[in-house]
Structure formats: structure tokens, C-alpha cells
C-alpha positions, 0 to 999 in steps of 0.5 A: 500500500503506497503512502498516497492511499488512505482509508475512510476510517482514518478520521472516524471515531466509534459511535457517531457513524451509526448515528449518522447513517440512522439520522440521515433519513430523518433530515428534510427532503431538501437536505436529502436532495442536497446530499444526493446531489453532492454525492453524485457530483465530481470535479475533475480538478479536485484532488483532496480526498478522492473516493472511488467505488468499484463494483466488480468483485471478480478482480478483487485481487488485482486492485490491491491498492484499495485496502485500508492502511491498517492492513499494510502499516502504511501512513494514510494521505489525502488520496483515497480509493476504497471499495463499495463494500468497505464503505457499507461496512463502515456505515454499518459497523458500530465501531466506526465513528462519524468523521469528516467525509469528503464532499467530492464523491466520484461515481463508478465509470460506466466505460470499464469494469473496476475490480473490487477487493474483498474486505477479508482479502489478503494483501499481494505485495508484488502486485501492489508494488507493481501498481504503485510503480506504474503510478510513480512512473506516470506522475514523474513525467515532465513535459514542456509548458506548452504540451503535457502528455497524460496517461499510459500507452497511447493515451495523451492530453495536450494542455490548453494554452492561455494568454500570458500572465500580467507582469514579466516577473510573475511566475508561471504556474507549474504544470503537473499531471494527476492520474488514477490507474486501475488495472482490470482482470485481463492485465490492461490498464484503464485510465480512471480519471485524468485531470485536464492540465492547462497553463496558467494565464494568471500570476502563480499566486493568484489562487482565489479563496473559494469562499470569495468565489461567490461575491455576495454582500450578505447582511445576515447568515441565513441568507447565505449557504455553504459553497458548492462542492464543485467550487472547493477545488484546491489543485487547479483554480478556476482562474487557471482553467477558465477560457473566454466562455467560462464566465457565461456557462450555465453552471459556472456560477450557481448562486446559493442565497435566498436573494440572488442578483440575476439582472441589472437594468441601467448604467452609471453614466459617469463611468466609461463603457469598455468593449470586451469583444472576443471573436466578434461577440458583442460583449461590453463591461460597464458599471451599474450602481455598485456592480460591474456588469459583463453584458453579452448581447450575443446570447442575452446574458449578464455576469455580475461582478459583485464585491463593492458596497458603494457605487463604482467610480471607475473601471480600468481594463488591460490591453487583452481585456482579460483583467479588469479593475473596479474601484469605488469612492466609499470610506473603504476605498476598495479596488478589486481586480477581476478575471473576466474569463472566470468572473473571479476576483483575484486581488483586492486592495483595501483602504487605497484612499481612505480620505475620499475614495478612488477618483480615477484609475488606470491599468497598464497594457500588460496588466502589471500595474495599477494607478489610482488617484484619491479624492481627498482634499490632498489628492494622492497618486499611487502606483500598485503592483497588484500581482505581487504579495507585497502590501501597500503601493509601490510609490505615491505622491501627494498633489498640492491642494491647489490642484483641482480634482483629477478626473482622468489618469492614463499609463503610457502604453509603450512605457509603464514608468510614464503616466499622466492625469488631468483635471479641468484646469491642469495636466500633470505628467509623472515618471516613476523609478526605484519606487519614487514618483515625480510629477510636473504640471506645466502652465498653459493660459490663454495668453500663451498662444493668444487663444482661448484654451478652454477646459481640459477633458481627456489626454492621450499619449501621441503616436510620436514618442514624448508627445501628449495630446489634450482635448479641451471644451472649445474644440482645441487640441493641446500638443505637449512635448518634452522640454529640450527634447532635441538636445537631450537624448533617451532620458529626456524622451521619458521625462515628465517635464513637458510644455505646450508645443502647439494649440490646434483648433480642430472644431468649434464643438467641445471635445469630450473624448480623445484616444488612440487606436492603431494608427488613428487619433480619435476624438468625440464631441458633444454632438455625437460626432466621431472623427479619426485623424492620422499622426499629422492630425489630418482628418481621415474619416468621421461619423456624424449621422449616428445622432447619439448625443454627447459622447462620454466614452469610446472603446475599441475591440482588442481584436484587430480589424480584418484586412481590406480586400474586395469582399470588405466594405469599409468606408473610404478615407477622405484622402486623394487615394481614397483607400479603405478606412480600416478600423476596429469595431468599437463601442460608444457610450453617451451621457444620457445612458445610451450605448451603441456598437459600431461595426467597422466593416460596413459602418453598421450601428446597433443600439445596445442600451438605451437606459434612463439618464436621470433619477429612477424611482418609479417601478411596477410589476404587471400582476398578470404578465412577466412585465416590469415598467420603469419611469424616470426623471428624464421622462422615459417610460419603458416596459421590459419582459424580465423573463426574456430580458427584452424591452416591450415598448417605451414612451418618452414624455415631454421635457420637464415631465418627470415620472415619480410613481407607477401602478398597475390595476389588478387585471394588468390592463391599465397603468397609472402614472404620476408626474412631478408636476401633479399630472396623473396619466392613465395609460393602456398597459401594453401600448402606453397610449392615453386612456384619457383625452387629457391627463388629470391635474388637480395638484400642483405638487408631485404625485408621490403615490398612486394605486388602483382598487381591486376592481379597478373602479377607483384610483387614488393618489397622494400629492403635496405629501399630505393630500389624497385625491380619488378618481373613479370610473363612471359610465366607462369614463374616469372622473374626479371624485374628491380630495382630502387633506387628512394628515398634517405630516407626509403620508407614508403609505396609501393602499386599497383593500376590501371589507370582510363582509363584502367585496366593496373597496376600502381606502386607508392612508398612514402618515408620519403624524402617526394617524391611520385614516380610512376614507368613506368611498361609498358615501363620498360625492363629487368634490366631497371625499369623506373620512370614515375613521381616524385613529392614532396608532403610535405614541412616540414612534413614526410609522414608515409603511404598511401593507395587508397581512397575508391570509395565514391566520384566522384574523385579518391584520394590517402590518406596519413598520416604524422607525424604532425597529418594530413590526406591529399587527393591527386588527383590520376592523377595530384598528387595535394593536394585536401584536408587536415584534422586532423588525429586521435590523440592518442599519436602518428601519424598514422603509417599504414592504411588499408581501410576496404573492400568496396562493389561497388554494390551500391552507398555507401556514407560512408567508414571506415579506419583502422589504427595503431599508436605506440600502438593502433588500431582504426577506422576512418569514411570516407569521411574525415572531420576532426571531431575528434569524428568520430575516435576511438582507443584502446590499442592493444599491450603493447609496440608497434604494427608493422603491421595491416591486414583486413579480406576479408569481413571487419569483423576483424582487425588483429594487430601484436605486433612485439617483443611480438610475438603475433597477436590480432584479433579484431571484427569490429562492425560498427553497434554499432559505427553508433548507438553510433554516432547517439545517440550522435547526438540525445540524446539532442536537444536544442532550444532557445527562447527569453523572452522579459519580463525577458530579458532572453534566455530560452533553451528548452531541449528534452532528450531521456532516453536510 
């Protein structure tokens, strides 16, 4: 028996194994399914504690290496091969105990028959030694890095070549082979399992923590689950084995939380959009609140890079687009480096700029270094070698407080020791060597060239060495060059001491973007025009008919354009020769949240994103179909099919018509829209056409809340934060009923319901004045909305929201939440408080809540409540009992969350971020939550027994190893 074999009984102590086998059937069904799923799964790259089961008893003598270490006297190691009968005996024997059982169980291969040793069989040293020698012979094979042969006889495997690692000093991960050879009765050798070997494209140290491979920011333990067995791989990391399509595989990242972010609508307009084109696929990277989104439009799929708690402030990519860095402006000033092939974070830099967060960031072409600029009063510029084990920055320098905020930074693509940054008022040039960073900022005024310079936007290193170009707000291009470059040789070319050499006026419109692609200098302006120049700044071609609006960023594909020939249809250059203008595919983003993809061959424009460019507060889900409607302050009203991830229709209201709130009627046929100017629109839910000849406008202030009755006969709104207005349908026409100012403080909730003894609608409102008001709809007449009752329900606490309690009890309740972290149940008829429990405590009180759609077809005893706090979304189990472990929450938006909506089947929760112009879609996994809750309750059962002889209280614990 060799040293690399071990027995299952190595870590097993007597007594508990029998309890484990007996207690397992008593586990809940979901837990049992979890066991079955883990037992049947195997990972080819997982080496620790491998278990192999064989089912052929005829060749028991051949497989001598599967006996227990106790029979051979050999020490046990992590690799394990054993027979199925031995496992059964271990489970049935009272002498064996419940130890740590490997979670990766490899099943029997159907391709060949494996010998099974008898538990009572004797050891054959000769055969065992021969078998072990074969294994050592295979493990000692040393092949070059670009090709590795695995197996015996003619069996071989060639490693997949990956891109080069970032940084010249990074060590390439060593290539090794791992095999398990099984010899059958006929003497032939069968390869049981071969681990595919690939050369690493990441630095040798980049082996991510498996616990961090599922980036979710959880605020409570019940919302998270243990990592899947397939992720606990230590022999070969996912970064090493990943290819460009790995991140978008169906089972590449299976989230195991109660709330999982599955889709993001919207985009951060202040951060650039990067093209991650691979094989001409439309793959882009952008920021959406605190999450970076890899959106593959070719297959309509997103991969979300979650790890930040605050909105992303900047994104940087490497030259080959594999390595991505994201940063935020939170007090933690977090910088995370991601592998876009696997979607795994490979490095995290904490507290980079705690004084104000990261304001600008750049990455070198070879992905070796990062440069960051802080947003503090004293701006600090730092250089980071993120591929090394060293902590802290390589070098840094503090800029003078007189400098304005640096909004842009860039490395020289030809020299990593040169970089630049600029603000609206100055351009700063840097050089660093031997961990020393030096900088200089030349002065340029309108008197220098007797021309208006304007405000700086962006800068770029010129194709000519030592020169830099800076675009301005008046259409100028400043050409900077090294001081005394002709006299000083090589060192001066790399010097940071530069001066303005020339000021060229290219156009009258403001230039917002300037960059370099191949042999072209590219500029973009506020009118959406894209122009291409040569090295001498001669205009070669331009795109002016896209009608995109002010352009904020442009990103070119990492793949070179195809060569011009008779089959290509590139546009012609504006030169005498009129050659084909060969340009790479690129992606353009605008300040009003539009993203377009331009194909160079044929000059084809495709609009990828057309999102909301202003604050987004209004969201509503269709109660019948899988549609969600969103409205923002830019006047855009858009409906999405959230299952197919396709937009259905949209409507753009006039300028100044800011959408504040939305609601569907119960049938899903009408859509109520409230604007900030007091207008109320009633639209067709599918075509978004007006149902009214003119919108209602009985208020001068914004409509903050709007809701339909269950029978769609009434529509109620809240304006001026204290006034309730009701409209009703009469003779198929909507009419004004009346207004009532029943509160003296802002109204927090407005909702319709039904009476218990009839199907007539009832209307209630709850304000910060602690008063619950019910309106008399039946006796109200035109211009006379009457009040039925007014009850003070709180003494000191301020109510935040209310909703109807689901029918899980015999009594009908109204549930409220206040600012003192309490949930209260009030009788729906008498308005008496019947119960008070602790509400979820996650940083701030509950702001809004929605009961997940409930089925009345059978007697249900459990319901679920979705809620939002200042920046989190969570779930609460019903009925309420105050148990803090029956709630969970997760950060849903970087700054704040303003609204919540639930899908018609309760499978998804949508949150609106307000000023971040985004909506996040969360998948609700109630099965996972019930399983986790059950596991928490049954993982350990404790019983106590008094020992009178030793005067001790002995605790007997039974553990289930899941």
C-alpha cells in the first residue's frame, strides 16, 4: 500500500457513524436532495480526498491498492480509493465513528469494469508494488509548458494554452499531471480519471479563496449557504482553467442565497463603457450602481461582478481585456481586480484612499500595474503592483491642494514608468523609478498662444514618442512635448517635464473624448460626432449621422480589424487615394445612458442600451404578465419582459415631465402614472397610449403615490405629501371624485383593500403624524371625499409603511413598520394593536414592504415579506415572531434604494436605486432559505445527562456532516 492511499476510517471515531447513517433519513427532503446531489457530483480538478467505488468483485485481487492502511502499516494521505463494500461496512459497523467525509464523491465509470477487493482479502505485495510503480512512473513525467502528455500507452492530453500572465516577473504556474490507474482482470490498464492540465494565464499566486468565489454582500447568515462542492477545488483554480466562455456557462456560477442578483437594468453614466469583444461577440463591461456588469448581447446574458458596497467610480481594463479593475469612492476605498474569463476576483486592495475614495484609475497594457488617484482634499497618486504579495503601493505622491480634482489618469502604453492625469484646469505628467514618483504640471493660459484654451477633458499619449495630446471644451487640441527634447537624448524622451508645443483648433464643438487606436487619433464631441485623424492630425474619416448625443466614452475591440480586400466594405478615407478606412469595431457610450456598437466593416450601428439618464424611482410589476415598467426623471417610460430580458415598448414624455410613481390595476390592463408636476396619466398597459383625452391635474405638487382598487373602479393618489385625491370610473369614463387633506405630516403609505363582509373597496392612508385614516368611498360625492375613521396608532414612534397581512391566520391584520425597529399587527376592523415584534435590523428601519404573492388554494401556514431599508433588500418569514434569524438582507444599491416591486408569481424582487438610475432584479429562492433554516435547526442536537459519580453534566452531541 503506497503512502498516497488512505482509508475512510482514518478520521472516524466509534459511535457517531451509526448515528449518522440512522439520522440521515430523518433530515428534510431538501437536505436529502442536497446530499444526493453532492454525492453524485465530481470535479475533475479536485484532488483532496478522492473516493472511488468499484463494483466488480471478480478482480478483487488485482486492485490491491484499495485496502485500508491498517492492513499494510502504511501512513494514510489525502488520496483515497476504497471499495463499495468497505464503505457499507463502515456505515454499518458500530465501531466506526462519524468523521469528516469528503464532499467530492466520484461515481463508478460506466466505460470499464473496476475490480473490487474483498474486505477479508489478503494483501499481494508484488502486485501492489507493481501498481504503485506504474503510478510513480506516470506522475514523474515532465513535459514542456506548452504540451503535457497524460496517461499510459497511447493515451495523451495536450494542455490548453492561455494568454500570458500580467507582469514579466510573475511566475508561471507549474504544470503537473494527476492520474488514477486501475488495472482490470485481463492485465490492461484503464485510465480512471485524468485531470485536464492547462497553463496558467494568471500570476502563480493568484489562487482565489473559494469562499470569495461567490461575491455576495450578505447582511445576515441565513441568507447565505455553504459553497458548492464543485467550487472547493484546491489543485487547479478556476482562474487557471477558465477560457473566454467560462464566465457565461450555465453552471459556472450557481448562486446559493435566498436573494440572488440575476439582472441589472441601467448604467452609471459617469463611468466609461469598455468593449470586451472576443471573436466578434458583442460583449461590453460597464458599471451599474455598485456592480460591474459583463453584458453579452450575443446570447442575452449578464455576469455580475459583485464585491463593492458603494457605487463604482471607475473601471480600468488591460490591453487583452482579460483583467479588469473596479474601484469605488466609499470610506473603504476598495479596488478589486477581476478575471473576466472566470468572473473571479483575484486581488483586492483595501483602504487605497481612505480620505475620499478612488477618483480615477488606470491599468497598464500588460496588466502589471495599477494607478489610482484619491479624492481627498490632498489628492494622492499611487502606483500598485497588484500581482505581487507585497502590501501597500509601490510609490505615491501627494498633489498640492491647489490642484483641482483629477478626473482622468492614463499609463503610457509603450512605457509603464510614464503616466499622466488631468483635471479641468491642469495636466500633470509623472515618471516613476526605484519606487519614487515625480510629477510636473506645466502652465498653459490663454495668453500663451493668444487663444482661448478652454477646459481640459481627456489626454492621450501621441503616436510620436514624448508627445501628449489634450482635448479641451472649445474644440482645441493641446500638443505637449518634452522640454529640450532635441538636445537631450533617451532620458529626456521619458521625462515628465513637458510644455505646450502647439494649440490646434480642430472644431468649434467641445471635445469630450480623445484616444488612440492603431494608427488613428480619435476624438468625440458633444454632438455625437466621431472623427479619426492620422499622426499629422489630418482628418481621415468621421461619423456624424449616428445622432447619439454627447459622447462620454469610446472603446475599441482588442481584436484587430480584418484586412481590406474586395469582399470588405469599409468606408473610404477622405484622402486623394481614397483607400479603405480600416478600423476596429468599437463601442460608444453617451451621457444620457445610451450605448451603441459600431461595426467597422460596413459602418453598421446597433443600439445596445438605451437606459434612463436621470433619477429612477418609479417601478411596477404587471400582476398578470412577466412585465416590469420603469419611469424616470428624464421622462422615459419603458416596459421590459424580465423573463426574456427584452424591452416591450417605451414612451418618452415631454421635457420637464418627470415620472415619480407607477401602478398597475389588478387585471394588468391599465397603468397609472404620476408626474412631478401633479399630472396623473392613465395609460393602456401594453401600448402606453392615453386612456384619457387629457391627463388629470388637480395638484400642483408631485404625485408621490398612486394605486388602483381591486376592481379597478377607483384610483387614488397622494400629492403635496399630505393630500389624497380619488378618481373613479363612471359610465366607462374616469372622473374626479374628491380630495382630502387628512394628515398634517407626509403620508407614508396609501393602499386599497376590501371589507370582510363584502367585496366593496376600502381606502386607508398612514402618515408620519402617526394617524391611520380610512376614507368613506361609498358615501363620498363629487368634490366631497369623506373620512370614515381616524385613529392614532403610535405614541412616540413614526410609522414608515404598511401593507395587508397575508391570509395565514384566522384574523385579518394590517402590518406596519416604524422607525424604532418594530413590526406591529393591527386588527383590520377595530384598528387595535394585536401584536408587536422586532423588525429586521440592518442599519436602518424598514422603509417599504411588499408581501410576496400568496396562493389561497390551500391552507398555507407560512408567508414571506419583502422589504427595503436605506440600502438593502431582504426577506422576512411570516407569521411574525420576532426571531431575528428568520430575516435576511443584502446590499442592493450603493447609496440608497427608493422603491421595491414583486413579480406576479413571487419569483423576483425588483429594487430601484433612485439617483443611480438603475433597477436590480433579484431571484427569490425560498427553497434554499427553508433548507438553510432547517439545517440550522438540525445540524446539532444536544442532550444532557447527569453523572452522579463525577458530579458532572455530560452533553451528548449528534452532528450531521453536510
